[in-house]
C-alpha positions in Angstrom: -11.8 7.0 -5.7 -12.7 10.7 -5.2 -10.4 13.6 -4.6 -11.2 13.7 -0.9 -10.7 10.0 -0.5 -7.3 10.2 -2.2 -6.3 13.0 0.2 -7.3 10.8 3.1 -5.3 7.9 1.8 -2.3 10.1 1.2 -2.6 11.3 4.8 -2.6 7.7 6.0 -6.3 7.2 6.7 -7.4 4.1 4.7 -10.4 2.8 6.7 -13.9 3.0 5.5 -14.8 5.2 8.4 -12.3 7.9 7.5 -14.5 9.7 5.0 -17.6 10.1 7.3 -15.4 11.0 10.2 -13.6 13.7 8.2 -16.8 15.1 6.8 -18.3 15.1 10.3 -15.2 16.9 11.6 -15.4 19.4 8.8 -19.0 20.2 9.5 -18.5 20.2 13.3 -15.6 22.7 13.1 -17.7 24.9 10.7 -20.7 24.9 13.1 -18.5 25.5 16.1 -16.9 28.6 14.6 -20.3 29.8 13.4 -21.8 29.5 16.9 -18.8 31.0 18.7 -18.6 34.0 16.4 -22.4 34.6 16.4 -22.5 34.4 20.2 -24.4 37.4 21.5 -21.4 38.7 23.5 -19.5 39.6 20.3 -22.4 41.5 18.6 -21.3 40.4 15.1 -23.7 40.1 12.3 -24.6 36.8 10.6 -22.5 37.4 7.5 -19.3 37.4 9.6 -20.4 34.2 11.3 -21.1 32.5 8.0 -17.6 33.7 6.9 -16.1 32.1 10.0 -17.9 28.9 9.3 -16.5 28.9 5.7 -13.0 29.5 7.2 -13.5 26.5 9.5 -14.6 24.4 6.5 -11.4 25.4 4.6 -9.1 25.0 7.6 -10.0 21.3 8.0 -9.2 20.7 4.3 -5.9 22.6 4.6 -5.0 20.6 7.6 -5.7 17.4 5.8 -3.5 18.5 2.9 -0.7 19.4 5.3 -0.9 16.0 6.9 -0.6 14.4 3.4 2.4 16.5 2.5 4.1 15.7 5.8 3.5 12.0 5.2 4.9 12.2 1.7 7.9 13.9 3.0 8.5 11.2 5.6 8.2 8.6 2.8 10.6 10.5 0.7 13.2 10.6 3.5 12.8 6.9 4.4 12.6 5.5 0.9 16.4 5.3 0.3 16.7 3.1 3.4 13.9 0.9 2.2 15.4 0.4 -1.3 18.8 -0.4 0.2 17.3 -3.0 2.5 15.2 -4.4 -0.3 18.3 -4.8 -2.5 20.3 -6.4 0.2 17.5 -8.8 1.1 17.0 -9.8 -2.5 20.8 -10.3 -3.0 20.9 -12.4 0.1 18.5 -14.8 -1.6 15.1 -13.9 -0.3 12.2 -13.7 -2.8 10.6 -10.4 -3.4 7.6 -11.2 -1.2 9.8 -12.2 1.7 12.1 -9.3 1.1 9.1 -6.8 1.2 7.9 -8.5 4.4 11.4 -8.3 6.0 11.9 -4.6 4.9 8.5 -3.7 6.3 9.3 -5.4 9.6 12.7 -3.7 9.8 11.4 -0.3 9.0 8.6 -0.7 11.6 11.4 -1.3 14.1 13.1 1.8 13.0 9.9 3.9 13.4 9.5 4.7 9.8 5.8 4.0 9.7 4.6 5.5 6.4 6.9 3.6 4.1 6.5 0.5 6.2 2.7 0.6 5.9 3.0 1.1 2.1 5.4 -1.8 1.7 3.2 -4.1 3.8 0.1 -3.2 1.8 1.9 -3.8 -1.5 3.2 -7.2 -0.1 -0.3 -8.2 1.0 -1.8 -7.3 -2.3 1.0 -9.1 -4.3 0.4 -12.2 -2.2 -3.3 -12.0 -2.7 -2.7 -12.1 -6.4 -3.5 -8.6 -7.5 -3.0 -8.2 -11.2 -0.1 -5.9 -11.7 2.4 -4.4 -9.3 2.6 -1.4 -11.5 -1.1 -0.7 -11.1 -0.9 -1.0 -7.3 2.2 1.1 -7.0 0.8 3.9 -9.1 -2.2 4.1 -6.8 0.2 4.7 -3.9 -0.7 8.2 -2.6 2.9 9.1 -2.8 3.7 7.5 -6.2 2.5 10.5 -8.2 4.5 12.9 -6.0 7.7 10.9 -5.7 9.7 10.1 -8.8 11.9 7.9 -6.7 9.3 5.2 -6.6 9.5 4.7 -10.3 12.5 2.4 -9.9 10.7 0.3 -7.2 7.6 0.1 -9.3 9.7 -1.1 -12.3 11.5 -3.7 -10.2 8.2 -5.1 -8.8 6.6 -5.3 -12.2 9.7 -6.9 -13.8 9.9 -9.5 -10.9 6.2 -10.3 -11.4 6.8 -10.8 -15.2 9.8 -13.0 -14.6 8.1 -15.2 -12.1 5.1 -15.6 -14.5 7.4 -16.5 -17.4 9.4 -19.0 -15.3 6.2 -20.6 -14.2 5.0 -21.0 -17.7 8.4 -22.4 -18.9 8.5 -24.8 -16.0 5.0 -26.0 -16.7 5.9 -26.7 -20.4 9.2 -28.4 -19.5 7.9 -30.8 -16.9 7.4 -34.2 -18.5 4.0 -35.7 -18.0 3.9 -39.1 -16.5 1.5 -41.7 -17.8 -0.1 -44.3 -15.6 1.9 -47.5 -15.7 0.3 -50.3 -17.7 -0.8 -53.5 -15.9 2.1 -55.7 -16.8 4.9 -53.1 -16.9 5.6 -52.8 -13.2 8.8 -54.0 -11.5 9.3 -57.8 -11.5 9.2 -59.6 -8.1 11.4 -62.6 -7.6 9.4 -65.8 -7.6 9.4 -68.1 -4.6 10.6 -71.6 -5.0 8.6 -74.3 -3.7 10.2 -76.7 -1.4 
């Protein structure tokens, strides 16, 4: 994933079309500023028009960076609520997958979209069998910027390891049943002839 793609994901744009749309927007703003500044009414030379195009190119990148920062800030503000709800859900007896789904639904209801989207994505990937929760959570756009997520990442990874170990122990502890032999079935009472 390239630097621009990471910025787009951090800003909340995950679709495949986000990259071409952003590049088109960047080029469009640059050309628009170039043509507006080089319009014959202003009587400005071409170098100033090229400078305006460069400013338009940089403004779109700065706007994307600002959107990513704003989204990270919103995640930072709503993360304590998400962790509290997650702890309460797990203590109430829900499994981690169900707790993540429940917390995502509750936060969507409370209009905290960024953290809700991230939790739903993690839940979907965990259900789909992605290898490690830690790998997924460190690819969160906000995971590098927010140190608060380290506790959630550790909890998800520990839960995955415990579930894996429980499954292995249960598979070893389950006795294997052999097929019954021909004469070892339950005996039926014989009928008496009259």
